[in-house]
C-alpha positions in Angstrom: -11.1 -10.9 2.3 -9.9 -14.5 2.6 -6.6 -15.3 0.8 -4.9 -18.6 0.6 -1.7 -18.5 2.7 1.4 -17.8 0.6 3.0 -21.2 1.3 -0.2 -23.0 0.2 -0.1 -20.9 -3.0 3.5 -21.9 -3.5 2.7 -25.5 -2.9 -0.2 -25.8 -5.2 1.2 -23.4 -7.8 -2.0 -21.5 -8.6 -3.3 -17.9 -8.3 -4.9 -17.1 -5.0 -8.6 -18.0 -4.5 -10.2 -15.1 -2.7 -13.5 -13.6 -1.7 -13.6 -10.1 -2.9 -11.3 -8.3 -5.3 -7.7 -9.4 -5.6 -4.9 -7.2 -4.2 -3.3 -7.3 -7.6 -5.0 -7.1 -10.9 -2.8 -8.9 -13.3 -1.9 -7.1 -16.5 -2.2 -8.5 -20.0 1.1 -9.9 -21.4 2.8 -8.2 -24.3 0.7 -8.4 -27.4 -2.6 -8.9 -25.7 -5.3 -6.3 -26.2 -5.5 -3.5 -23.7 -8.3 -3.4 -21.1 -10.3 -1.2 -23.5 -10.2 -1.3 -27.3 -11.9 1.9 -28.5 -12.6 0.6 -32.0 -14.4 -2.4 -30.6 -16.7 -0.6 -28.2 -19.7 1.3 -29.3 -21.0 4.2 -27.2 -24.0 3.2 -25.1 -26.5 5.1 -23.1 -27.2 3.8 -19.6 -30.3 4.9 -17.8 -29.7 6.0 -14.2 -31.6 3.0 -12.8 -29.4 0.6 -14.7 -26.3 2.0 -13.0 -27.3 0.5 -9.6 -25.2 -2.7 -9.2 -26.7 -5.9 -7.8 -25.8 -6.5 -4.2 -22.0 -6.3 -4.3 -21.7 -6.9 -8.0 -19.9 -4.4 -10.2 -21.5 -3.2 -13.4 -18.2 -3.5 -15.1 -17.9 -7.2 -14.2 -15.9 -7.3 -10.9 -17.6 -9.2 -8.2 -17.2 -8.2 -4.6 -18.2 -11.6 -3.4 -21.5 -10.7 -1.8 -24.1 -12.0 -4.2 -24.5 -15.5 -5.5 -21.5 -16.9 -7.4 -21.6 -18.4 -10.9 -23.0 -21.7 -9.5 -25.8 -19.8 -7.8 -24.6 -20.6 -4.3 -25.4 -18.0 -1.6 -22.5 -16.6 0.4 -23.2 -18.9 3.3 -22.8 -22.0 1.2 -19.6 -20.7 -0.4 -18.1 -20.0 3.0 -18.3 -23.7 4.1 -15.6 -26.1 3.3 -16.4 -29.0 0.9 -18.1 -31.7 2.9 -18.6 -29.6 6.0 -22.0 -30.0 7.8 -24.3 -27.2 6.9 -25.0 -26.6 10.6 -21.3 -26.4 11.4 -20.8 -22.8 12.6 -17.3 -23.2 14.0 -14.4 -21.2 12.7 -12.7 -24.4 11.8 -15.3 -24.9 9.1 -13.9 -21.9 7.2 -11.8 -22.7 4.1 -9.1 -20.3 5.4 -8.5 -22.5 8.4 -8.1 -25.7 6.3 -5.6 -23.8 4.2 -3.7 -22.7 7.3 -3.5 -26.4 8.4 -2.3 -27.4 4.9 0.3 -24.6 5.0 1.7 -25.9 8.3 2.2 -29.3 6.6 3.4 -28.2 3.2 6.0 -25.6 4.2 8.3 -28.1 6.0 7.7 -30.7 3.3 9.1 -28.2 0.8 12.0 -27.4 3.0 10.7 -23.9 3.6 11.0 -21.8 6.8 7.9 -19.7 7.6 9.1 -16.1 7.4 5.9 -14.5 8.8 5.3 -12.9 12.2 8.8 -13.4 13.5 9.6 -11.3 16.5 12.4 -8.8 16.3 14.3 -8.0 19.5 14.6 -4.3 20.1 14.5 -1.4 17.6 14.8 -2.3 13.9 17.0 0.2 12.1 20.0 -0.4 9.8 20.4 -3.6 11.8 17.9 -5.7 13.6 18.1 -8.7 15.9 16.2 -12.0 15.4 16.8 -15.1 17.5 19.7 -13.4 19.2 21.5 -12.7 15.9 22.2 -9.2 14.6 21.4 -8.8 10.9 21.9 -6.1 8.4 18.4 -4.9 7.8 16.7 -4.1 4.5 13.1 -5.0 5.6 12.0 -2.0 7.5 10.8 1.3 6.1 12.6 3.7 8.4 13.6 5.7 5.4 15.1 8.8 7.1 16.7 6.8 10.0 14.5 8.7 12.5 13.1 5.7 14.6 14.6 6.2 18.0 15.8 9.7 17.4 16.3 11.5 20.8 14.2 14.5 19.8 11.3 12.2 18.8 11.5 10.1 21.9 11.5 13.3 24.0 8.4 14.6 22.2 6.7 11.2 22.7 7.5 11.1 26.4 6.4 14.6 27.0 3.1 14.0 25.3 2.6 10.8 27.3 3.3 12.5 30.6 0.8 15.2 29.7 -2.0 13.3 28.0 -1.4 9.6 29.0 -1.1 6.8 26.5 -4.6 7.1 25.1 -7.1 9.9 24.4 -9.8 7.5 25.6 -12.5 8.6 23.2 -13.2 9.4 19.5 -12.0 12.8 18.5 -15.6 13.9 17.7 -16.6 13.3 21.3 -13.9 13.8 24.0 -10.7 12.7 22.2 -9.6 15.9 20.5 -6.1 17.2 21.5 -4.2 20.2 20.2 -1.3 18.0 19.0 -3.8 16.4 16.5 -4.5 19.8 15.0 -0.8 20.7 15.0 0.2 17.6 13.0 -2.7 18.1 10.6 -1.7 21.6 9.9 1.9 20.7 9.4 1.0 17.9 6.9 -1.4 20.3 5.1 1.5 22.8 4.8 3.6 20.1 3.1 1.0 19.7 0.4 0.0 23.4 0.3 -3.5 22.2 1.1 -6.2 24.0 3.1 -6.6 21.4 5.8 -5.7 17.9 7.0 -7.2 15.0 8.9 -5.6 12.2 11.0 -6.8 8.6 11.1 -5.7 6.1 13.7 -5.1 3.5 11.0 -3.3 3.9 7.7 -5.3 1.2 6.0 -8.6 2.7 7.2 -7.6 6.2 5.9 -8.0 5.3 2.2 -10.9 3.0 2.8 -12.8 5.5 4.8 -12.2 8.4 2.4 -13.4 6.3 -0.6 -16.4 5.0 1.3 -17.3 8.5 2.3 -17.1 10.3 -1.1 -18.2 7.7 -3.6 -21.4 5.8 -4.1 -23.1 3.2 -6.4 -23.3 5.6 -9.4 -19.6 6.5 -9.2 -16.4 4.9 -10.6 -13.1 4.3 -8.8 -10.4 3.6 -11.4 -6.9 2.8 -10.1 -3.5 1.5 -11.0 -3.5 -2.3 -11.2 -0.8 -2.4 -8.5 -2.7 -0.2 -6.0 -2.7 -1.1 -2.3 -5.4 -3.3 -0.9 -6.9 -0.4 1.2 -8.2 1.2 -2.0 -10.2 -1.9 -3.0 -11.6 -2.3 0.5 -12.8 1.3 0.2 -14.5 0.4 -3.1 -16.3 -2.4 -1.4 -17.6 -0.1 1.3 -18.7 2.6 -1.2 -20.4 0.0 -3.4 -19.1 1.9 -6.4 -18.0 0.6 -9.7 -14.3 -0.4 -9.7 -11.8 -0.7 -12.6 -8.0 -1.0 -12.8 -5.8 0.3 -15.5 -2.4 -1.4 -16.4 0.4 -0.3 -14.2 1.5 3.2 -14.9 -0.2 3.0 -18.3 -2.0 6.3 -18.6 -3.0 5.6 -22.2 -5.0 2.7 -20.8 -6.6 5.0 -18.2 -7.4 7.7 -20.7 -8.9 5.3 -23.3 -11.2 3.8 -20.7 -12.4 7.1 -19.4 -13.0 8.4 -23.0 -15.4 5.5 -23.5 -17.1 5.4 -20.2 -16.9 8.7 -18.3 -20.5 9.6 -19.3 -21.8 6.5 -17.5 -20.9 7.7 -14.0 -21.8 10.7 -11.8 -18.3 11.0 -10.2 -15.0 9.4 -11.0 -12.0 9.0 -8.6 -8.6 8.1 -10.1 -6.2 6.6 -7.6 -2.4 6.1 -7.9 0.7 6.1 -5.7 3.6 8.4 -5.4 6.0 5.4 -5.0 4.7 1.9 -5.4 5.7 -0.1 -2.4 6.5 -3.4 -4.3 8.1 -1.9 -7.4 9.7 1.4 -6.3 8.4 3.3 -9.3 5.7 5.9 -9.7 3.5 7.5 -12.3 3.6 10.6 -14.5 1.9 13.0 -12.1 1.7 15.9 -14.6 -0.2 13.7 -17.1 -2.5 12.2 -14.3 -3.5 15.8 -13.4 -4.2 16.6 -17.1 -6.4 13.4 -17.4 -8.4 14.1 -14.3 -9.0 17.7 -15.5 -10.0 16.5 -19.0 -12.6 14.1 -17.6 -13.7 16.2 -14.6 -12.6 13.5 -12.2 -11.0 13.6 -8.8 -7.4 12.5 -8.3 -6.2 10.8 -5.1 -2.5 10.0 -4.5 -1.1 7.6 -2.0 2.1 9.1 -0.5 2.8 6.4 2.0 6.2 5.5 0.4 6.8 9.0 -1.2 6.7 11.4 1.7 10.2 11.9 3.0 11.6 9.8 0.1 11.2 11.8 -3.2 11.4 15.5 -3.9 14.4 17.6 -3.1 13.2 18.1 0.5 11.1 15.0 0.8 7.7 16.6 0.0 6.7 13.7 -2.2 5.8 13.2 -5.8 4.5 16.8 -6.4 7.9 18.2 -5.5 9.6 15.4 -7.4 7.6 16.1 -10.6 7.5 19.9 -10.3 3.6 19.8 -10.2 1.4 22.2 -8.3 0.0 20.1 -5.4 -3.3 21.8 -5.9 -3.8 19.6 -9.0 -4.4 16.6 -6.7 -7.7 16.5 -4.9 -6.9 14.0 -2.2 -3.4 13.5 -0.7 -3.2 10.6 1.7 -0.5 8.6 3.3 0.7 6.9 6.4 2.7 8.0 9.4 4.5 4.7 9.8 7.3 5.2 7.2 9.4 8.3 7.1 7.5 9.8 10.1 8.1 6.7 12.3 4.7 6.7 13.9 1.4 4.9 13.2 -1.9 5.9 11.5 -2.7 7.8 8.4 -3.5 11.3 7.1 -5.5 13.1 4.4 -4.8 16.6 3.1 -7.0 18.6 0.7 -9.6 21.3 0.6 -11.4 22.5 3.7 -14.6 21.2 2.3 -13.2 17.7 1.9 -11.8 17.7 5.4 -15.1 19.0 6.8 -16.9 16.1 5.2 -14.4 13.5 6.4 -14.4 14.8 10.0 -18.2 14.5 10.0 -18.8 11.3 8.0 -15.6 9.2 7.5 -16.2 6.0 9.6 -12.5 5.4 10.3 -12.3 8.8 11.9 -15.7 9.4 13.4 -16.2 5.9 14.9 -12.6 5.2 16.0 -10.6 6.3 19.0 -8.5 9.3 18.4 -4.8 8.9 17.7 -2.8 8.6 20.9 -1.3 12.0 21.6 2.2 10.6 22.1 2.1 9.1 18.6 0.9 12.3 17.0 3.7 14.2 18.9 6.3 11.8 17.7 5.3 12.1 14.0 5.1 15.9 14.3 8.7 15.9 15.7 9.8 13.6 12.8 8.2 15.9 10.2 10.0 18.9 11.8 13.3 17.1 11.6 12.7 16.1 8.0 12.1 19.7 7.0 15.0 21.0 9.0 17.5 18.4 7.8 17.0 17.8 4.0 20.4 16.1 4.0 18.6 13.0 5.3 16.5 12.9 2.1 19.7 13.4 0.0 21.5 10.6 1.9 18.5 8.3 1.2 18.5 9.2 -2.5 22.3 8.5 -2.7 21.9 5.1 -1.1 18.9 4.2 -3.3 20.8 5.2 -6.4 23.8 3.2 -5.3 21.7 0.1 -4.7 19.9 0.4 -8.0 23.0 1.0 -10.1 24.9 -1.8 -8.2 22.1 -4.3 -8.7 21.9 -3.5 -12.4 25.7 -3.7 -12.8 25.6 -7.2 -11.2 22.9 -8.3 -13.6 20.0 -8.4 -11.1 16.4 -7.8 -12.2 15.2 -4.7 -10.5 12.1 -4.2 -12.6 11.0 -0.6 -13.1 12.3 0.8 -9.8 13.3 4.5 -9.7 16.0 3.7 -7.1 14.9 5.8 -4.1 13.6 4.1 -1.0 12.4 0.8 -2.4 14.0 -1.6 -5.0 13.0 -5.2 -5.6 15.3 -8.0 -6.8 12.9 -10.0 -8.9 13.6 -13.8 -8.9 10.4 -15.0 -10.5 10.1 -18.4 -8.8 8.4 -18.5 -5.4 10.6 -21.3 -4.0 13.7 -19.6 -5.3 12.7 -16.4 -3.5 12.0 -18.2 -0.2 15.3 -20.0 -0.4 17.2 -16.9 -1.3 15.7 -15.0 1.7 16.7 -17.9 4.0 20.3 -18.0 2.5 20.7 -14.2 2.9 19.6 -14.4 6.5 22.2 -17.1 7.1 24.7 -14.7 5.6 23.6 -12.0 8.1 21.3 -10.0 5.8 17.6 -9.6 6.3 15.4 -8.9 3.3 11.8 -10.0 3.1 10.4 -12.4 0.4 7.3 -11.3 -1.4 5.3 -13.8 -3.5 1.7 -13.8 -5.0 -0.9 -12.6 -4.2 1.3 -9.7 -2.9 2.8 -9.3 -6.4 1.7 -10.7 -9.8 2.3 -14.4 -10.6 5.8 -15.1 -11.8 7.3 -12.0 -10.2 8.2 -13.1 -6.7 11.0 -11.0 -5.3 13.1 -9.9 -2.4 12.1 -6.4 -1.5 14.9 -4.0 -0.2 14.1 -0.9 1.8 16.9 1.6 1.9 17.6 3.9 4.7 19.5 7.2 5.0 21.8 5.5 7.5 22.9 2.6 5.4 26.6 2.8 4.4 28.1 2.2 1.0 29.9 -0.8 2.4 26.7 -2.3 3.7 24.9 -1.9 0.4 27.8 -3.5 -1.6 28.0 -6.3 0.9 24.2 -7.0 0.5 24.5 -6.9 -3.3 27.5 -9.2 -3.4 25.6 -11.7 -1.2 22.5 -11.6 -3.4 24.6 -12.4 -6.5 26.4 -15.3 -4.7 23.2 -16.7 -3.4 21.0 -16.4 -6.5 23.7 -18.0 -8.6 23.2 -21.2 -6.7 19.4 -21.1 -6.0 
């Protein structure tokens, strides 16, 4: 997908132009009709042949940018910049590069400092160091303060000494190691699942699962604020894709009531904790909906594992729901488990299919053994020391309550590991982030297309190791800065 750079978006003040589905499906404003109005839609019968979409075109009206556009231009013509010679095959002819050049000019003209790809010096924990300055850090998702834990470093070093830094092959050929299986089994135990599978990339985990289990006659329906990896998976599967309004399960249920008969299989996807808003869905009702409509339910636990639930087991423990009600549990190892890569847990049949067919697993090098050993050690500590989860919960609660008491807009956050401070204006958000950094506090600005238009924000990740004084200091600084920006 080719997105306009955020600073160009800010400068021209419009929604991102993109090829492919947007990372955010904007929801109707209050008073507008829902995505589906039952009374206005008559039941229709679709012959199987009619369910095949045109190349890349969704039957429910969402284009994946592969076929001709509304002007009838083929993809090649759309890819070229206006006025570019048709025989110009250089990368500089791509619209994305022209936008990057514009970005480099417009940012300084607006008085903005580019916040992207800035090197941190050393380990980022409760504090981080940028440009030789130590900053109070709220931009890293080391939720349980385990990054750099001596036990995890020792496990990593031992695995590196035994296996080296790479397994040097895909797991299906010569890259399988026992530590992979040990971590898969430990994760499956968390979700009371029959089996698990590791992927070397968190993003590729969801994309590969969806591409493997869905096809053109199937429907993927997801929360409008779902992560980009889910939409990339829909592109690969060439399935139909639809979003329902954020955490609006009435919207989901209404759409399925009207359309379920049109599709062979349906996959519902939501998140345990949404990474930009810090809230989550009603899991019990999601399970009831998937059972009513004979669908599969897939939950993204990237920001929920280690964060919610009395012992950090995620949204099933938090909601008191039997994990067996969810067909596909997936998540990443880079948050609470301070590693890299992703995982899937579910039935043995599902895992057998993924290990034989999922492109992100079969055609990729196996996870480095030291990385798997590190995440396994982190999971062991999480289970042994539930007080870390409790400390994170207390810090999240303090931040949320303190922000509300100070009149800050925290949206719908539950107040666990992630809470945004929504400022609305893109420029105001960039300026607030810069002013906070000058005050010694690092929080990252998030603007469209990462969030819906008009909801630009500073995103705060909490850690079990933050102190009450640090949290109050950050909140006081936000108030002081936002009062004058």
